[in-house]
N, C-alpha and C positions, 0 to 999 in steps of 0.2 A: 503492501499499500504506499510506502513511504516513496518508495523507487519511480512510482506511477506519480506520484504530487510533484516528485524534483524534475521528471521530465517535463510534466506539466507547466511546470513554472518556468522552465528555461527555453522549453519551445519560444515564447515571444521575443525573449534575448538572444537568442540565435537566430529570428527571422529580423531583428532590428542591426544586428551585426552583419548579417548578407547583404541587406539593403544597404547599409553605410559602404562595404566593399565597392559593391557595383557603381557608388555616385564618385567613387577616387579616380581620377586623371590615370590612364596607362600610361607607364613609363614608357619614354622615347627611348628608342634605339642609338647608341652614339654611331655616328658617321664613320668610316673608317678615316685615320689620320693620316694625311696627305704627308710626303716627307717637305721637312722645311728646305727653301732655298737659300742659303745662307749668302749669294751672289747679289740679292736684292738688298742687303742692307750693309751699311759701311763698319768698316772694320777697325778697330781698335786694340793698342794693346795696352794690357793691363799686369799689371803685378799681384799674383796671390802671395800672404805670408799666412803659412799653415801650419798648425799645430797640432798633433796626434798623437795617441797611444797606441803605440805600434805593437801592443801585447798580442793581438789575434792576427795579425799578419806576419808575411816572412821577408820583412824588410820595407824599405822604402821603394827602392827604383824597380821600377818593371823588368823582369827577367826576358827580355824578348826573344832568345834561343833555347829557352828551357821546354823540353818537350810536351809538357805538360802547362795548363797554364796554372801560374804560380800566384796564389794572392797577396796582393802588394799593397801599399797605401797610393802608390802612383796609379798603379791598374785602376782600384775603385775611384782615385779622384777622377781619371778620363773615361770612365764609365759615367760617373755622374755629369761633367762637363759636356758629354754627350748627348745624355737622355734629354739635358736642357737647351739643347740646339746652341751652345754657346760656342763648339767648335764642332769642327765635321770629322774630324779625326788627329791622332796624334800628329800625323805628316804634315798635315795642312796647315800647323799654327809653328810658328816660331819657340817652339817650347825649349826652355833649358831649366836646369835644377841645381840647385846647392844647397848644401847644409852641413852641418858638425856634429859630431856625436863624441863627447866627453868621455875618457876613461870612466869605465863604472853605469854609462850610460845605457839601458837597454831599452 
């Protein structure tokens, strides 16, 4: 008897929720993103001063000739710059690095 009463009381609530859902606008599909043409924009030189905790990486400098992709800070940096369309690739920019590691610093 109690179960029948719960079902009876829940029916109007279920109907109200269904009606509310049907009134919501449908989510739009995202259009396929076109590749960005960097030649349309003016280029400029910038300097980045980067501080990082390299504990999770295998050093700073990307290891280009490694047989497998080695996760380095520089590799992650360029992935982020390419993803945000700030550079089209490492070869396409005048990239240089300098750094210093003191004794005892990891």
